[in-house]
N, C-alpha and C positions, 0 to 999 in steps of 0.2 A: 778622425778613426771610429768605427762603430767595431762596437766590442769591447773586453775588456785585456788586463794585458795576463798574460801565464808568469811563475816563480820567474821565466830567465825571460823573460817580457815581450814578447811578440804575442802584436790582436788576435784573436779570438775573436770569432761569430758569437754576439752575444747568446744564449739561448733565448730561441721563441723569434729573434730575428729574421730579417728573410733572408741575411745564409744561410740558416740554419731550416729556412724556408723552401728552400729549393734545391736542399741538400736532399731533407727527407722526400719530398715529392719523388724526387731522380730517384726514389727505390720503388718508387709505384708504377714503371715504366715495365715494360717486357726489361729490356735490359736496367737491370740491376747498379752499379759503378759499387766497384770490391770498396769496405770500408779501415784501409791501411792499419787504421793505430787499433782496432777487431780482429785482426788479422782473419776479416770476413773477401772473398774474394769477388770478382765480378758473377753477375748470374744474367743466366738469359732464359728470360721463361719460355716457354710453347716450347708441345709438344701435345700428342689426340693419343690416346691407345682403345678404341671406341672396340676393336676390333682387332685386337693387339697390338706391340708398338710403333706406331710410325715410325720413318723416317732419320733412325738412325742406327746403321746398316739391315744385315736381316735377323727374324722371329717372327715368331709362329702369330698366323691368321689367320683369326678367324673367322665368320657371316658374317656381314653386317647385323646389325642391332635387332632391325627386323625380323632377320629369319633367323637370330635366336631364340623373340619373341617367339614364331613361330614355332617353339619346344615347345612352348608351358613348362618347361621344366628348370628353375629357378636352380634346381644341382649343378645342372652344368653352368649355366653362369656363375657359378661358382670358383667350379672349379679353372674358370675359362678366364677370373678373375686372380686366383691362388697361381695359374701360367704366369699372366698379362706382369704381373709385379714383378717371379722372381728376375723375369727379364729383363725390365724395366729399373730392380735395381742390382744386376748384373751387369748392367749397359753405363748404367752412374758409376758405381764402381769403381769399371776402366777409364772412364770417358778424367776421370778423379784423379784417377793416377797417372792420367798423362798431361796431367794441368787443361785436364778443355773444359774451358763452363759457358758451350756455347749452345746455342737454341739446338732442339732434339734430345739435346743430351743431359739433362738435370732431371727434377723431377716433380715439376710442375705434366700434368696432363689435364687434360678436357673432357673426361668420361664421369664417370659415365650423359648420354643425354637425357635426362627422363623426362624432357619439353611431350606431351601430348600432343601429338598426331593431329591434329585438327580441319588444314591446310590444305591440299595439294599444291594448291599454285608459290608453297615455303617451296621447295621443289630439297628437302632436305627430308622428307618423311625415311628414308633408308636405315636416318643416325640415328632413326627414334625405338624405339620399343612396341611403337598402333599407334591406333586411336583407345584403347581401352584401360581408364586409371586404374585399376585396378592392379592388370597384369603389366601394366609399368612400374605400376608401384613394388611388385616381386620380384621383379627384374634389377631394379637398382638398388633396388636392397642387399640381394641377392651380389650384384656387381661389389656394390662400394667400400661395403668389408674387405669383402678378398684384397683385394688393387693395395686397399692401404696395409695391409698387414706386412710388407715387407716393404712395403717404401715409409 
C-alpha cells in the first residue's frame, strides 16, 4: 500500500506521491474541490468585471473599456473600480452566507484587460482600452487598485 500509516493506523498518501500530485492539480482548475481537513470549501473561479460585476444578479453596468478609454480620464475609471469592488464584495458575502460557492459568486474576476488592441481580426477590441500603450497603462493602473481594495 502506497503511503505511510497515520497514528490511527490508516494509510495516507505519501507527500509528493501520485495521490498528492492529483489533489494539488485539482486545485488548479476552475473548480477547486473542498479541503475539509483545512476547513476550505469548494470554490469555482470565474467572473468578469470589465464594465461591472457580470453574471451574478443585478449590478451597475458601465460602458465597455474602449468607451471608458475614450474619456482619457483615469479618475473616472478608478471610481468605476471602487463601485465594482464594493458590489463584488457584497455579492460574495451574500453568496457565502447562503453557502453558494458556484461559478460567478466568488472573488476571481478577469479584469482589467490590458491587452493592446493591435489586430481587428481578434474581434474583442471593445474589451481593451485601445491601441495606445500609454493610455492602456494609465487606465489599467487606475482600475486595478480600486478593484483590489474591497476584494
